[in-house]
C-alpha positions in Angstrom: 10.1 11.1 -22.4 7.5 8.5 -23.3 6.3 6.0 -20.7 3.9 3.1 -20.9 2.0 2.6 -17.6 0.6 -0.9 -17.4 -2.0 -1.8 -14.8 -4.8 -4.3 -14.3 -7.5 -2.3 -12.5 -9.2 -4.0 -9.5 -13.0 -4.2 -9.7 -14.7 -0.9 -9.1 -17.1 -2.6 -6.6 -14.0 -3.1 -4.4 -12.5 0.3 -3.7 -8.8 0.2 -4.4 -6.1 2.5 -3.2 -3.9 1.1 -5.9 -6.3 2.2 -8.7 -6.4 5.7 -7.2 -2.6 5.9 -6.9 -2.1 4.8 -10.6 -4.6 7.4 -11.8 -3.0 10.1 -9.7 0.5 9.2 -10.9 -0.5 9.3 -14.5 -2.0 12.7 -14.0 1.1 14.0 -12.2 3.4 12.7 -14.9 1.3 14.2 -17.6 1.3 17.6 -15.8 5.1 17.4 -15.6 5.4 17.0 -19.4 5.9 13.2 -19.6 4.0 11.5 -22.4 2.1 8.7 -20.8 0.7 5.7 -22.8 -1.7 3.9 -20.5 -1.8 0.1 -21.1 -4.8 -0.6 -18.8 -7.0 -3.6 -18.3 -9.8 -3.9 -15.8 -11.2 -6.9 -13.9 -14.6 -5.4 -14.6 -14.2 -6.5 -18.2 -14.3 -10.2 -17.3 -18.1 -10.7 -17.2 -18.6 -9.2 -20.7 -15.8 -11.3 -22.3 -16.6 -13.8 -25.0 -16.7 -17.5 -24.2 -13.4 -18.0 -26.0 -11.7 -15.2 -23.9 -13.1 -16.6 -20.7 -11.8 -20.0 -21.6 -8.3 -18.5 -21.6 -8.7 -16.8 -18.2 -7.1 -19.6 -16.2 -3.8 -19.1 -18.0 -3.9 -15.3 -18.1 -1.9 -14.8 -14.9 0.9 -16.9 -16.5 0.9 -15.6 -20.1 -2.2 -13.5 -21.2 -1.6 -13.9 -25.0 -4.0 -11.1 -26.0 -2.3 -8.6 -23.7 1.1 -9.6 -25.1 -0.1 -9.1 -28.6 -1.6 -5.7 -27.8 1.5 -4.6 -25.9 3.8 -5.6 -28.7 1.8 -3.5 -31.1 1.9 -0.5 -28.8 5.7 -0.8 -28.2 6.4 -1.2 -31.9 4.3 1.8 -32.8 5.4 4.2 -30.1 8.9 3.1 -29.1 8.6 4.2 -25.4 11.6 4.8 -23.1 10.3 2.7 -20.2 7.4 0.4 -19.3 6.1 1.0 -15.7 4.2 -1.9 -14.4 1.8 -1.9 -11.4 -0.6 -4.8 -11.0 -0.4 -7.5 -13.7 -3.2 -9.8 -12.5 -5.2 -11.4 -14.0 -5.4 -9.9 -17.5 -1.9 -8.5 -18.2 0.4 -11.1 -16.6 4.1 -10.7 -15.5 4.9 -11.9 -19.1 4.7 -8.2 -20.1 8.2 -7.9 -18.6 9.5 -10.4 -21.1 7.5 -8.7 -23.9 9.0 -5.3 -23.1 12.5 -6.7 -22.9 12.0 -8.4 -26.3 11.4 -4.9 -27.7 14.4 -3.5 -25.9 12.3 -1.5 -23.4 13.4 -1.4 -19.8 10.8 -2.2 -17.1 10.1 -0.5 -13.7 7.7 -2.1 -11.3 6.0 -0.5 -8.3 5.6 -3.1 -5.6 2.2 -2.6 -4.0 2.1 -6.0 -2.1 3.9 -9.2 -1.5 2.8 -11.2 -4.5 6.3 -12.2 -5.6 5.9 -14.7 -2.8 2.4 -14.8 -1.4 -0.6 -15.8 -3.5 -3.0 -13.5 -1.6 -0.3 -10.7 -1.7 -0.7 -9.7 2.0 1.1 -12.3 4.1 -2.0 -12.7 6.3 -4.2 -15.8 6.8 -6.9 -16.8 9.4 -6.4 -13.7 11.4 -2.6 -13.8 11.8 0.5 -12.9 9.7 1.5 -15.9 7.6 4.7 -16.4 5.6 4.4 -20.2 5.1 5.1 -19.9 1.3 8.3 -17.9 1.8 11.4 -19.7 0.5 9.4 -22.4 -1.3 9.7 -23.3 -5.0 5.9 -23.8 -5.1 3.5 -22.2 -2.6 1.8 -25.5 -1.6 0.4 -24.0 1.7 -1.4 -21.3 -0.4 -3.1 -24.1 -2.3 -3.9 -26.1 0.8 -5.4 -23.0 2.6 -7.2 -21.7 -0.6 -5.4 -18.3 -0.1 -6.3 -16.8 -3.5 -10.0 -16.0 -3.8 -10.9 -18.8 -1.4 -10.4 -21.3 -4.2 -8.0 -24.3 -4.3 -8.0 -24.3 -8.1 -7.3 -20.5 -8.4 -4.8 -20.7 -5.6 -3.0 -23.5 -7.5 -2.9 -21.3 -10.6 -1.6 -18.3 -8.7 1.1 -20.4 -6.9 2.1 -21.9 -10.3 2.3 -18.4 -11.8 4.6 -17.2 -9.0 6.8 -20.2 -9.5 6.9 -19.8 -13.3 7.7 -16.1 -13.1 10.4 -16.1 -10.4 13.0 -15.5 -13.1 10.8 -12.8 -14.7 10.6 -10.8 -11.5 14.3 -11.0 -11.1 14.8 -9.6 -14.6 12.9 -6.3 -13.8 15.3 -3.4 -14.4 14.3 -1.3 -11.5 11.9 -1.9 -8.5 10.1 0.9 -6.8 9.8 0.0 -3.1 7.1 2.2 -1.6 8.8 2.0 1.9 12.0 0.7 3.4 10.0 -2.4 4.6 9.2 -3.3 0.9 12.9 -2.8 0.0 13.8 -5.4 2.7 11.2 -7.7 1.2 12.7 -7.4 -2.2 16.2 -8.0 -0.9 15.0 -11.1 0.9 13.5 -12.3 -2.5 17.0 -11.9 -4.0 16.7 -8.5 -5.8 20.1 -6.7 -5.7 20.3 -3.3 -3.9 21.2 -1.5 -7.1 17.8 -2.5 -8.6 15.7 -1.1 -5.8 14.7 2.5 -5.2 12.6 3.6 -2.3 9.9 6.0 -3.6 6.6 6.4 -1.8 3.3 7.4 -3.2 1.8 10.8 -2.9 -1.6 12.5 -2.6 -2.7 15.9 -3.9 -1.8 18.8 -1.6 -5.0 19.9 0.2 -3.4 23.2 1.0 -2.9 24.9 4.4 -4.1 22.5 7.1 -7.3 23.4 8.9 -7.2 23.9 12.7 -6.9 20.6 14.5 -10.2 18.8 15.1 -11.1 16.4 17.9 -11.0 12.7 18.4 -9.8 10.0 16.1 -10.4 8.8 12.6 -10.1 5.2 11.2 -10.5 5.0 7.5 -9.8 1.7 5.7 -11.4 -1.4 4.4 -13.4 -3.1 7.2 -11.6 -6.5 7.0 -9.7 -8.5 9.6 -6.2 -7.6 8.3 -6.9 -3.9 8.5 -7.5 -4.2 12.3 -10.8 -2.5 12.9 -11.7 -5.2 15.4 -8.4 -4.5 17.2 -9.2 -0.8 17.4 -12.7 -1.4 18.7 -11.3 -3.7 21.4 -8.8 -1.0 22.4 -11.5 1.7 22.3 -13.8 -0.3 24.7 -11.1 -0.1 27.3 -11.6 3.7 27.5 -14.4 5.4 29.5 -17.2 6.5 27.2 -16.4 10.0 25.9 -13.0 10.2 27.5 -11.1 10.6 24.3 -13.6 12.4 22.1 -15.2 10.7 19.1 -13.9 7.7 17.2 -15.0 8.1 13.5 -14.9 5.0 11.4 -15.1 5.1 7.6 -15.1 2.3 5.0 -16.9 -0.8 3.9 -16.3 -4.5 4.1 -17.1 -7.7 5.8 -16.7 -6.3 9.3 -19.2 -3.5 8.8 -21.8 -5.2 11.1 -19.2 -5.1 13.9 -18.7 -1.4 13.4 -22.4 -0.7 13.3 -22.9 -2.6 16.5 -20.1 -0.6 18.2 -21.7 2.7 17.0 -25.1 1.6 18.4 -23.4 0.6 21.7 -21.4 3.7 22.4 -22.2 7.4 21.6 -18.5 8.1 21.1 -18.3 5.8 18.1 -19.6 7.1 14.8 -19.8 5.1 11.6 -19.5 7.3 8.5 -19.9 4.6 5.8 -18.1 4.9 2.5 -16.8 8.4 1.8 -16.2 10.2 -1.5 -13.2 12.6 -1.9 -15.0 15.5 -0.2 -16.1 13.2 2.6 -12.6 12.0 3.2 -11.3 15.5 3.5 -14.1 16.6 5.9 -13.5 13.5 8.1 -9.7 14.2 8.3 -10.3 17.8 9.2 -12.8 16.9 11.9 -10.3 14.7 13.7 -7.1 15.2 15.6 -5.4 11.9 15.1 -5.7 9.3 12.3 -5.4 5.6 13.2 -3.8 2.9 11.1 -4.4 -0.3 13.1 -3.2 -2.9 10.5 -2.7 -6.5 11.6 -0.6 -7.3 8.5 2.5 -5.8 7.0 0.5 -3.1 5.3 2.6 -1.7 2.5 1.6 2.0 2.4 -1.8 3.0 3.8 -2.7 6.1 1.7 -4.8 7.3 4.6 -1.6 8.1 6.5 -0.3 10.3 3.7 -3.7 12.0 3.7 -3.3 12.6 7.4 0.2 14.1 7.1 -0.9 16.3 4.2 -3.6 17.8 6.6 -1.2 18.2 9.5 -2.7 15.3 11.4 -0.4 12.9 13.3 -0.9 9.2 13.1 -1.2 6.4 15.6 -0.4 3.1 14.0 0.8 -0.5 14.5 4.5 -1.2 14.0 4.0 -3.3 10.9 4.9 -3.0 7.3 5.3 0.5 6.0 3.6 2.3 8.9 6.8 3.1 10.9 8.4 4.5 7.7 5.4 6.7 7.0 5.3 8.3 10.4 9.1 8.6 10.6 9.6 6.0 13.3 11.6 3.4 11.3 15.1 5.0 11.4 16.9 8.3 12.2 17.4 8.8 8.4 15.8 8.0 5.1 15.4 6.2 2.8 17.4 3.2 4.1 15.8 2.5 7.4 15.3 -0.7 9.3 12.7 -3.4 8.9 9.5 -4.1 10.9 11.3 -6.5 13.3 13.7 -3.8 14.4 10.9 -1.3 14.8 8.8 -3.8 16.8 11.8 -4.4 19.0 12.2 -0.6 19.6 8.5 -0.3 20.4 8.7 -3.2 22.9 11.4 -1.3 24.7 9.6 2.0 24.6 11.5 3.4 21.7 10.1 6.9 22.1 12.6 8.1 24.7 12.4 8.5 28.5 9.3 10.7 28.4 7.3 8.1 26.4 5.5 5.2 28.2 7.0 1.8 27.6 5.6 0.1 24.5 4.9 3.3 22.6 7.4 4.3 19.8 7.5 8.0 19.0 8.1 9.0 15.4 8.5 12.3 13.6 4.8 12.5 12.8 3.1 10.0 15.1 3.3 6.9 17.3 3.7 3.1 16.7 2.7 0.3 19.0 2.6 -3.5 18.9 -0.6 -4.8 17.2 -2.3 -5.8 20.5 -5.4 -4.3 22.1 -3.7 -3.4 25.4 -0.8 -1.6 23.6 -3.2 0.4 21.4 -5.4 1.2 24.3 -2.5 2.6 26.3 -1.4 4.7 23.3 -4.8 6.3 22.6 -4.7 8.9 25.4 -1.0 9.5 24.7 -1.8 10.3 21.1 -4.8 12.6 22.0 -2.7 14.5 24.5 0.3 14.9 22.1 -1.6 15.6 18.8 -1.2 19.3 18.8 2.6 19.0 19.3 3.0 17.0 16.1 0.8 18.9 13.6 3.6 21.0 12.2 6.0 18.1 12.0 3.3 16.0 10.2 2.7 18.6 7.5 6.5 19.1 7.2 7.0 15.4 6.6 4.4 15.4 3.9 6.0 18.4 2.1 9.4 16.9 2.3 8.7 13.2 1.4 5.2 12.7 0.0 4.3 15.9 -1.8 3.5 15.3 -5.6 6.2 17.6 -6.7 8.8 15.7 -4.7 7.6 12.2 -5.6 7.0 12.9 -9.3 10.6 14.3 -9.7 11.9 11.1 -8.1 9.9 9.0 -10.5 11.1 10.9 -13.6 14.6 10.6 -12.3 14.1 6.8 -12.1 12.9 6.7 -15.7 15.7 8.9 -16.9 18.3 6.7 -15.2 17.1 3.7 -17.1 16.6 5.5 -20.4 20.3 6.7 -20.2 21.6 3.1 -19.7 23.8 2.4 -22.8 22.0 -0.9 -23.5 18.7 0.8 -23.6 19.6 3.8 -25.8 
């Protein structure tokens, strides 16, 4: 089987879980015997481009003529079975879907964000969830609020791109929804059920989990939508030292807030940006991993890292977090959406032994994205961590292990390659 993997890498200066996942997926497919033809562009290429190339950048999200030329040549020469698209912006463009179809090649896309509808891709603006562009032919609110790169001009270009390519997105042969919540998003966008498959990402198996550590770990970009300020507000409601150590890792605009908290309290430690070994050490040192997202976070890789290491997770009931900890439904992969999960949490969906407002999942807990709710859940998670370690690791092995996920992906490719129109 021969697969083209198309991805516009995000800038290396801005650590990207999506870049890491694409690299990992290519390695896993290659190890499984799939011939992978990477069609990769990087936003780091932009500063070194010629003046002529830079002049075309404004239209690249819509068309990207150089990318279409290069892809056509690749498809003609290698005649792949499937093109698998990840991020097309800004140097590849959704137009690659049309280019692939012109060559008779079916297209799979993994949906990592909400950019079929939202110019910023995250449904979050000015500190709150925002879906003002949902259902509009043109995302005028995104232009008004400068949602893409804080630029009215670039926001207008992205909103136009989304409008132009509405038909392109609906022609994709198969969508990979990373969680049940993303599947709901795609259905709402008008994608038929038969074109959607729920397949999460994976992380490499770290092996037998180390003995449970102590305290909590938060590891994410330090930005408003990721909720580090929510977490610090909840943590300040605990007596100093009562819950062990809160370790925080990552970089971003809210780093000064974290550094101030670490200077203020001895039970808060800022670890900075971590490499692969540092991530593993931080997870092993902790008992519970926290995902305090304030937006509908699609699939925080840190949660899969936690489960692989037998660490339960305390998260907000938004986006893919309930799915990841097994709190979204009694079965997979169908599940319910974030609204139903939030409703269950509000009613104390974890059963009679669970305090009201805390939802208990197979491998962790979910709460409303509010300081009081998270503060109430912190001692519950600390007390219950040891009871969920085996379940956390089992959930990883069953749902997120590379062997399981890679087989799912190959099956998706094979299903398209066997379609009569694509033979």
